[in-house]
C-alpha positions in Angstrom: 5.3 16.8 15.6 1.9 16.7 14.0 -0.1 13.5 13.8 -0.9 11.6 10.7 -4.6 10.3 10.5 -3.9 7.1 9.0 -7.7 6.7 8.2 -7.2 8.8 5.0 -4.8 6.1 3.8 -7.3 3.0 4.2 -7.8 1.5 0.9 -9.4 -1.8 2.1 -6.2 -3.7 0.9 -7.1 -3.1 -2.6 -3.9 -2.0 -4.5 -5.7 -0.7 -7.3 -7.2 2.0 -4.6 -4.1 2.6 -3.1 -2.3 6.1 -2.7 0.2 7.1 -5.4 3.5 8.1 -3.9 4.7 11.3 -5.0 8.1 12.4 -5.3 8.5 15.7 -2.7 10.3 17.7 -5.3 8.3 17.1 -8.7 5.2 16.4 -7.1 3.9 15.0 -10.4 2.0 11.8 -10.6 3.5 11.0 -14.1 7.2 10.8 -12.6 7.1 7.5 -11.4 8.8 6.8 -7.9 10.5 3.6 -7.5 12.1 1.8 -4.6 15.7 1.8 -4.3 16.6 0.0 -0.9 14.9 -1.1 2.1 16.9 -1.0 5.3 15.8 -2.5 8.9 17.9 -1.4 11.5 17.3 -2.9 15.1 19.7 -1.6 17.5 22.6 -1.7 15.3 21.7 -5.1 13.6 20.9 -4.3 10.0 19.3 -6.1 7.0 19.4 -4.2 3.6 17.6 -5.0 0.6 18.7 -3.1 -2.8 19.5 -3.7 -6.4 22.4 -5.8 -5.4 20.5 -8.5 -3.0 20.2 -8.8 0.6 22.7 -7.8 3.0 23.4 -8.2 6.7 25.7 -6.0 9.0 26.2 -4.4 12.2 26.9 -0.9 13.0 26.8 1.5 16.0 23.4 2.3 17.3 21.6 5.4 15.7 18.4 5.2 17.8 16.2 3.5 20.3 13.9 0.7 19.1 13.6 0.1 15.4 14.0 1.8 12.3 12.6 1.1 9.0 13.8 3.1 6.0 12.7 2.9 2.6 14.6 4.9 -0.3 13.0 5.9 -3.4 14.0 7.6 -6.5 11.7 9.3 -9.1 12.5 9.1 -13.0 14.2 12.6 -12.9 16.6 11.3 -10.4 15.4 12.9 -7.2 15.8 10.7 -4.1 14.2 10.6 -0.9 13.6 8.3 2.1 10.6 7.6 4.2 11.3 6.4 7.8 9.3 4.4 10.4 10.8 4.5 14.0 9.5 2.3 16.6 10.3 3.2 20.1 8.9 3.9 23.4 5.7 2.4 22.6 4.9 5.0 19.6 5.6 4.8 16.0 6.9 7.9 14.1 6.9 8.6 10.5 9.4 10.9 8.8 10.6 11.7 5.4 13.9 13.2 4.2 15.4 14.3 0.5 18.9 12.8 -0.4 21.5 13.8 -3.1 20.0 13.2 -6.7 21.0 9.9 -8.3 24.2 9.7 -10.3 23.7 9.9 -13.9 24.5 7.0 -16.4 26.5 7.5 -19.7 23.5 8.9 -21.5 23.3 11.8 -19.0 20.2 10.3 -17.5 19.5 9.2 -14.1 21.0 5.8 -13.2 17.7 4.3 -11.5 19.1 1.0 -9.8 16.0 0.2 -8.1 14.8 -3.1 -6.5 12.3 -3.4 -8.9 14.6 -3.6 -11.7 17.3 -5.6 -10.1 
């Protein structure tokens, strides 16, 4: 896997200078991306934060170490996830696309996001 040089992401802690996250399908800075869910899985012990609140649970171990996944949706309904996996002394970053968001009664994507909870 290629390495990510995080020096290009440094913003000095100033949120006004931070990078804008783009939808991997739209790649349009005007289609805003919103967080849908944050999940932390530590060996099968799971904490989940979404529009419904905070949940705790267990499941079979899916990876060694800890996996943090942040799910996003853009205003066109495209969904994707960023994953941080901490294991064997290394940190891995990955991304994946997911099924489009369901449509509401008006035919628009149902954006049930953490921000709008």
